[in-house]
C-alpha positions in Angstrom: 29.7 5.2 -10.4 28.8 1.9 -8.8 25.3 1.3 -7.6 25.6 -0.8 -4.5 21.9 -1.6 -4.7 23.0 -4.2 -7.3 24.3 -6.2 -4.4 20.7 -6.5 -3.2 19.7 -7.9 -6.6 22.5 -10.4 -6.4 21.4 -11.4 -2.9 17.9 -12.1 -4.2 19.3 -14.5 -6.7 21.6 -16.2 -4.1 18.7 -16.6 -1.6 16.8 -18.7 -4.2 19.2 -21.6 -3.6 18.4 -23.2 -0.3 21.9 -24.1 1.0 23.9 -22.6 3.7 26.7 -21.1 1.5 24.1 -19.3 -0.7 22.1 -18.0 2.2 25.3 -16.7 4.0 26.4 -15.0 0.8 23.0 -13.5 0.4 23.2 -12.0 3.9 26.6 -10.6 3.1 25.5 -9.0 -0.2 22.4 -7.5 1.6 24.5 -5.9 4.3 27.0 -4.5 1.8 24.2 -3.1 -0.4 22.9 -1.0 2.5 26.4 -0.2 3.8 27.7 0.9 0.4 24.7 3.1 -0.4 24.7 4.6 3.1 28.4 5.5 2.9 27.9 6.9 -0.6 25.0 9.0 0.6 26.9 10.4 3.6 29.9 11.3 1.4 28.2 12.6 -1.7 25.0 14.1 -0.3 26.0 15.1 3.2 29.6 16.0 2.5 31.1 13.6 5.2 34.4 13.3 3.4 36.1 11.7 6.4 34.1 8.5 5.4 36.3 8.0 2.3 38.9 6.3 4.5 38.9 2.6 4.9 40.1 2.0 8.5 37.2 1.4 10.8 34.7 2.5 8.2 31.8 0.2 9.1 31.7 1.6 12.7 32.2 5.2 11.4 29.3 5.0 8.9 27.1 3.3 11.4 28.0 5.8 14.2 27.5 8.8 11.9 24.0 7.6 11.1 23.0 6.6 14.6 24.2 9.9 16.0 22.4 12.0 13.4 19.6 14.4 14.4 17.7 13.1 11.4 15.3 10.3 12.5 15.5 8.6 9.1 19.3 8.5 9.2 19.1 7.1 12.8 16.8 4.4 11.5 19.2 3.4 8.8 22.1 3.4 11.3 20.1 1.1 13.6 19.5 -1.3 10.8 23.2 -1.4 9.9 24.2 -1.8 13.6 21.9 -4.8 13.8 23.2 -6.3 10.6 26.9 -5.9 11.4 26.8 -8.8 13.8 24.7 -11.0 11.6 26.9 -10.3 8.6 29.9 -11.2 10.8 28.4 -14.5 11.7 27.5 -15.2 8.1 31.1 -14.5 6.9 33.2 -15.9 9.7 31.4 -18.2 12.1 31.5 -22.0 11.8 30.6 -22.9 15.5 28.0 -20.7 17.0 25.4 -20.4 14.2 24.1 -23.2 12.0 22.3 -23.3 8.7 18.9 -23.2 10.4 19.8 -19.8 12.0 20.8 -18.3 8.7 17.8 -19.7 6.9 15.5 -18.3 9.6 17.1 -14.8 9.8 17.8 -14.1 6.1 14.2 -13.1 5.2 14.3 -10.4 8.0 17.7 -9.2 6.9 16.4 -8.9 3.3 13.3 -7.0 4.5 15.3 -4.7 6.8 17.8 -3.9 4.0 15.0 -3.2 1.6 13.5 -0.7 4.0 16.9 0.9 4.6 17.5 1.3 0.9 14.0 2.8 0.5 14.7 5.2 3.3 18.0 6.2 1.7 16.3 6.9 -1.6 13.8 9.1 0.3 16.7 11.1 1.9 18.6 11.4 -1.5 15.4 12.8 -3.1 14.9 15.2 -0.2 18.5 16.6 -0.2 19.4 16.6 -3.9 
C-alpha cells in the first residue's frame, strides 16, 4: 500500500532547487502528501468508504475533517482547506501569483503539512 508521506520527502528534494517550477512542484507534492494520507486515514481507520470515489474528493475529504467532532481532525481539515487554494495557484496560475509568492509561502506550506502529517500519525496510533 502506498505511503503518501513519500510525496513529502520528494517535496523536500524539490524545494532545494531555487526556481519557480521546483517550488511550485514542491507545494503540489506537500499538499498531496497530506491529502492522500488524510483520505487513507478516513477510509481505512474511520471506515468512511464513501471517500473511495474520485468525483469531488478533495472537497469531501476536507469537509469530512472540518465537520468532525474531533479537534485534531478539524485541525487537519483546516490545513487542507488552506492548502487547496495555494496548491491550485501552484498548479494552474500564471497571472496572479509570481515566483516571489511561491518562494515566500512554500516554507509555511511545508511546516503546515508536516504538522498535519504528525497529527494524522497521532490519530492513527490512537485509533488502531
